N, C-alpha and C positions, 0 to 999 in steps of 0.2 A: 794313045798317042804313038808311042813307039810300038812297033809291031812285035810279034812273038820272037821273031828272029833277033830283033834288036835287044830284047830283054835277055835272051839267051846269050847274046854276045856280051852284054854288060856283066852277067853273072860269070861267064867264062873268063872275062877280063879280070874280074875281082878274084876269081879262083887262081888265076895265073899270078896275080900280084901277091896273094897270100903264100903261094908256093915259093916265089922268089924271095919273099921276106922270111920264109921259113915259119909261117904262122898257120896253125891249124884251127879248125872250128872248135875243137875241144878247148883249146887254150883261150879262145874268145869267150866261150861260155863260162869257163872258169874265171876269167877276168871280170866278166859281168857279174858272176856270183860273188866274187870278192868285193866288187864295187858295191853291190847291194848290202853285203855283210858289213863292210866298212861304213856305209852310210847309216845303217841301223845302229851300229856300235857308236858312231859319232853322235847320232841323235840321242841315244840313251845315255851315253857317258858325258857328252859335252853340252849338247843343245838343251836337253831337259834341265840339267842342274843350273846351267847359265840362265835359262828362262825362269826357273824357280827363284834363283838369286835376284834376278832383275825384278821379278814380281815382289819379293820381300823388300827390296830396296825402295820400290815404288810405294809400297805400303808404309815403310818407315818414313819416307819423305812426306807422304800424305799426313801421317800422324804428327810429324814434326811441324808441318804447315798448320795443322789443326791446333796443336799446342801453341804455336806462335800467334795464331789468330786469337786464341783465348787469352794468352798473355798480353797481347796488344790491347784487347778489349779491357782487361783488368787494369793495365797501365793507364789507359784512357779514363777509366772509371776512377782510379785513384787520383789521377791528375785533376779531374773535375772536382773530386771530393776535396783535394788539397786546396784547389783554387777557391772553393766555397768556404772552407775553413779559414783560409787566409783573408778572404773578403770580409767574413764575419769578424775575424780578429781585428782587422783594420777599422771596421765600423765601431766595434767595442772600444778600441783604443781612442778613436775620435770622440766617442761619447764620454769616456773617462776624462780625456783632455778637456773637453768642453765643460764638464761638470767641475773639474779642478779649477778651470779659469773662473767659472761663476762663483765658486766658493771663495777663491782668492779675491775676486772683486768685492764680494759681500764682506769678507773680513776687512779688506782695505777700507771700504765705506764705513764699516762699524768703527774701525780704529780712527779714521778721520773724524767721524761724528763725535766719538768719545773725546778726541783731542780738542775739537772745537768747543765741546761742552765744558771741558776742563779749563780751556783758555778763557771762555766766557765767564765761568765761575771765578777764576782767578782775577780777571779784570774787575768784576763786580765786587769781589771781596776787597781788592786793593782800593777801588774807589770808595767803598764804605769805610775802610780803615783811614783813607786819606781825609774823608769828610769828617770822621770822628776826631782825627788828629788836628785838623784845622779848627774844629769847634773847640777842642781842648786848648789849643794854642791861643785862639782868640780870647777864650775865657781867662787864661793865664795873663795874656797881654793886657786885657781890660783890667784885671786885678792889679797888675804892676803899674799900669797907667794911673789907676785910682790912687794907689799908694803914693806914687810919685807926685800926683796932682795935689793930694792932701798935704804932703810934706812941703811942696813948693808953695802952696797957698798959705800954709801956716807960717812959713818963713817970710813970705811977701807981706802978709797981713800982720804978722807978729802976734797973732792970737790963735787959740784953738777954734776949729770950725765945728759947727754942730752937724748932726746927721743929715738934716735937710740941706744945708749948704753944701755938705760933702756930696750928696746925691746929685744936686744941681750942677756942681762943677764936673762931676764924672760924666754926666750925660752930655754936657757941652764939649768936653774933651773928646769923647767918643765920636760925636758928630763931626768934629773937625778932623779927627783921625780918619774916619770913614771917607770923608770928602777927599782928603789928600791921597788915600790909598786907592780909591776908585778913579780919581781924576788924573 
């Protein structure tokens, strides 16, 4: 592109510029060498340790993430296990409650049946006693009526009554008394 003369001009312009700035080729080479040494030193002293530290941190982060994932899985497993145990406990509690209700109902039925049986026995016993008491009273009343009838008959007739006459009067009096009582 540029001709030889142009290149020479450019190089001579650069040389003039370096002379005006008081820069020599040696100082440029030394600066370049210093730049290379500085770059290598920075690479060895800063970049490699920082890169190594970053790699270690990344590994730590991966390990922490792995541990977190494992812990999360374990928490999920424990949660599911806890839910299963809780559901089983609820079922068992419901079963126990249901059995307790059934037992209570059976006991209540037994107590009620026993109370009904005792009440029925008491009523039957009372009725039997009342029937016996009525019969006893009826016998006593008949006896008293017979005695009163005999005594009244003796006073009315003025003589003693025989056993046959006595029996006949008693039967008539009892018939009249039964008719009056029932009527």
